N, C-alpha and C positions, 0 to 999 in steps of 0.2 A: 372491408370484410365484415360479414355478420358474425356476431358473437353470441348468439342464442345458445343456451345450454340443450345438449341433446336430452331426450326425453326419457332414454333407459340407462339404467346404471349397472355396473357388474353386481352380481350376488356376492362376489369375493372379490375385494380389491387388493388383495395380498399377490404382488408380482416381484416381490424381493428375491434377490438372486442368492440368498443364504442368511440365516434359515430361511427355507422355501415353505411355500403354502403347504399345509398339510393335505392329506387325501381328502376328497370331497365328502367322503363319509365319515370323517373322525368326529368322535366324542370322547371327552375324558372317561367317560362311563366304560368304554370299551378297553380301558387298560386295568379294570378291576381286578384281573387275574394276575398283576404283577405280584411276586412274592416280596413285598416290601418288610424291611426289618429281618429279612432272611439272609443267611451267608451265600456269596456268590459260588462258594465252594460246595456247599450242600448240595444234594441231588436235585433238588427242585432249581436251583441256580443253575447248575451245570446243564441240565436238561434244557432250560431256557436259551442259554447261550450256544449251546449245540445246535438247536433247532434255528437259530439265527444264523449261524454259520452254514449249515445245510440247506437253508431256504436261499441264501444268497447264491450257493452253487447251482441249485436248481433252476432259479429264474434266469440267471446270467449264463448258464451253459458253462460253467467252468469245470475243465476236466477234472476227473476223479483223482489223478495223481498230483494236482495242485493242492496246496495247502492254503487255507484262509484263517485269518486270525482277527479277533477283534482287540484293538490296541488303543491306548489313551491319546488325547489331544488332536482328535479330528484328523483329518488328512493330513495336516502338517505334521502331528507326531508320527503318523504312518511313513511319509516321505523322509522325514530325518532319521527315523530308525533303519529305512532301508539304505541312505545315502551313507550314514555313518557306520553301518554294519558292513558293506559289501565293497564301497569304492576304495580305490588305492591299489588294488590288485593289478591295474593296466591304465593306461591313459583314458580320459573320459571326453566325451563330446557332449557338450550342453547346449541344448536346443532352447528358445525362448522367443515367445511373439506376445507376452504379456507379462503382468507384473509378478505373478507369482512363479512364473518360470524363470524371471530375472532374479527372484529371491533365492531359488535353488543355486543359480549360478553364484550368487553372493556366498552362500553356504559352502559350496564345494572349493571356491577358488580362494575366498578369504580366511574361512574358518578351518576346513580340512586341507587348504593348500595342496590339492592333488594336481597332477599333471592334467590339466584340462584346457580345452579350446571351446571358446564361448561363440555361439552363432546366434545372433540376436536380430529379430526384423521388427519394424516399426510397428505400432497399433494398426490393426487393418490389414497388415501384411503376414506371411509366413515364410519361413526360411527355405531354401532350396533343398528340398528333401531328397534329390537325387544324388547329392553329394555327401551324404552322411556316411562315415567311416564305420562301419559295425564290427572292425577289429577292435574297436574301442567299447567301452560300456558307454551307452547312450542314454540320457536323462532329458526327458521332454513331457509336456502336457498335453493330454490328448485333445481337450477342449480349454481354450483360454476363455476362463471365466469373466475375465476384465476387458477383453478385447473381442469375444464373439467370434473368435477365429479358431477353427478346429482342423486337425488334419482329415483329408477326405477319406481315407481308407488306410489299410495296413499294408498295402501293396509294395510301398517303399522300403519297408522293414526287411532285410536279408533273412531268409529262412535258415541259411547256413552261417549265420554269425558267430563270431568268437566271443564277441564281448556280449554284456547282458544289456537288456533294454529295462529301463526303470520309468515307468510311466503313470504321472499324475492324472487320474481318470475321475478327478471328483465331480465334475460337472457333466461327466459324459456317461458313468456307469448308471444303467437302467434307462438310457435315453438314447444309446448309440450301440453299433454292433461292434464289440470289441473282439479282434482276432487274437485269442488266448495263445495261438501257437506262435505269435509273434512277440508276446510280452511275456517277459520273465519276472517282473515285479510289477504289480498294479497297486494303487493305492486309492481309496475314494473315502468320502464321508456319508452316511446315511442321510443327513440333513440335508442334501442338495436334492436330487431327482425323487426321491421317495418322501421328502418333507420330514424326516425323523428329528428327534431332538438332538441338538447339538453336543458335542463333546468327546464324541466316540470316532474312532477311525477304523478302517478294513484294510489290510494288507493281504494281497494274494501272491503267492510265491511258486513259480514254476519247478521242476525237478532241477534245472540247471541253477536256479537262484539258490536251492537247497544246498546243492554241491559246492556253490562259491561260499555259502556260510560255514560249511563243515570242513572247508579245506583252506580257508583264507582267515588270518588274523590281521585286523589293521593295526597299523603302527600307532595309533593314538588310543589313550583310555576311553573305553564304553562306559557310559552311565547305566546303570541297572536297568533303566526304564527300555534302553534300545537293545538289550542283549537278547538274542534269540537262540544262542547255543550255550552249552554247558560241557566242558571236557570234549570240546570238537564235535558234538553231535547236537542236533537240533532238540530244542525243547519243545517236544511234540504236545504237551499240554496246552501251549499257547493256542494250538489249532484245534482244540477239541473242546474249547470252552474255559479252560483253566486261564483266565486272562492274566496279564502282567500285574495289573493293579485292580483296585475294587471298581466295577463297573456299576452305574446306576441300572438297576433292574427295572426302574420305570421307563429308562430310555430304551432299554432292550425290549421290553413289552411294546413299547411304541413302534419298535423297528419291526418286531413280528407282524403287529396289526398292518403296517405299511406293506409288507411283504404279502400279506393275505390280500389286501385291497389289489395290489399289482396281479395277483393271479387272477382276480376277478375281472380285470379288464383285459384278459388275453395275456399275461405274462410279459416278457421281453418284447415280442411283437407288437402286442397292445400298448406298451408304454412308449415304445417308439413312433407308433403311429400317431398317439396323442401328441406329444411333442412336435413331430413333424406338421401337423395341422394347426397347432398353436404358432409355430414360427411361419408357416405359410400365410396365416392371417395377416402377420406383421408385413411379411415380405410384399404381400399384394397391396397393403396400405402404402407403404414406400413408393411402389411402382405407380401408383394412383396419384401420388403427391410429389410435386416437385421441390419441396422445401424441406424432406427429410430422406435420408438414405441410410442404408446398411453400412456400419463402419467396416466391415469385411469388403475387401475390394474384389476378390474372386467369388464368385457365386459357389463354387464347388467347396469352399472354406468356410462358409456361413455356418455358424452353430444353430442346432435347433433347440437350444436350452436358454443359453444366456445371449439373448439378441440385443446386441449393442448398436445404438443408432446416432446419427450426428445430423444436426441442423445445417440446411446447405443455401438457405434463404441469404442473398447479400444485402438485404435490409436490416438484417440482426446487427447490431452495433457493438456487443460485448458477448461472444459466444458463450462463455463460461457462466455469467450472470444471467444470461438469457435461459440457458437450459436449466439452471438452478431454479428460476423463476417459475418456469412451466411445470417442474417436478413439484415445487411447491403448491401450485395451485390446484394441481390434480390430487395432492394429498390433502389439501383444505376441503375439497369436495368430497374426500373419502371414496374415490373412484380409481385411484392408483396409488398405492403405497411403497416407498423405498425404491424409486425407479431411477433415481439420479445416477450417472456414470460413476464408476468407481474413482476413489481420490486420484490415483495417479494415471486414470486414462484421460484420453482427449474429452473435451466437453461434450456432453450429449446426454442420452438416456440409456437405461439397460432393463430390458424387460424380460422377466424370467419366463420361460415358455415350456418348462418341464411339464411331464405328464400328470403331476397332481393339480395343474391349472386346468381349467374348463376352456373349452374353446369359446364358447358362448360368452364368457367374461372377457376374452380378449377382445372379441368382437364387439362388445358393448363398451370397452374402455377407449378404442381406438377413435371414435367420433369426440370423445372428451378430450383427446390429445390434440386433435386438430382445433377444437373450441380453445383449448389452453394456448395453442401456439397463436392463434388470431387475436385472442385477448392480450396476450403479452407484447405482441407485435404493435398493437394500438396503444398499450400502455407505456411503451418506450418512447412513443412519438408525442406523450402528452406533455 
């Protein structure tokens, strides 16, 4: 096989699945309006936080009667907040097809010790969604960031459910069409699809979720950082900019910039189209090369953000070592950074295709992937 390097390099080699690439027009100077050294509870701080909340509502099309809060500890903090505050009122069904979903099972079963049924699919697969019991609370990830497997749509969710749906949408929000009428609690972090700075999470509550919070008290103690009610009533300030702990106003300014950029590319529809185009370039590459394939077995469940790939060539002697070596070659050439598979996932690669990535960069990187594959295959035989 030829091992000549391609002539064109990506303008931006950042394909990490989190923190993800900044919007293409990002410059630090564009965050100069951040109210640094000011209290987040001063008028200027509250206004910034409220603008972030309402910008989120606008672009994602979140209903007016849903509450949106900015919370600490990224998507993990938002999910823990939801599970610790709401679960235990009824039986729970936990659905997982990757490591973060499996982690929520560990928390619910071993820490909260609720009456929970876990349904787990192997990497590349998804559970049988037609058999989910919506008389229970249902906890799931919309898009498996570490497996590249997502739910195909929201049709499987019962509109007349008795339980709550609690959805980790961290690598789906701003890249996939989320059916808000089917989701009672939705969490994500803006470090994913919008490429925002890390550490903050977002939690979205439906009226049904608010009702649960105001009518149910868990059997276990709730840390202060998880409390969303006081005296049996929702703490409304959390959802109008009075966050639970001190937020980074620089990170909030960065999120406001990212929201403005999302508007400039067509809002949610534009963001979905960008992610779809990026992912399709990778899918087409896999179709054209018989040595690599999508980890997601069903095309309907392929992620358009965290695209996970596996090497299928039977000449590869050590799959894990080979995949790491390919990723290392690409990083050394500064054409693809941080694209190794997640540590708990099968050996392979993971290419972030969210909307902040330019399709031209994906297209420029893929010939380098072919080059690295050929070079590493030759190296293992030396």
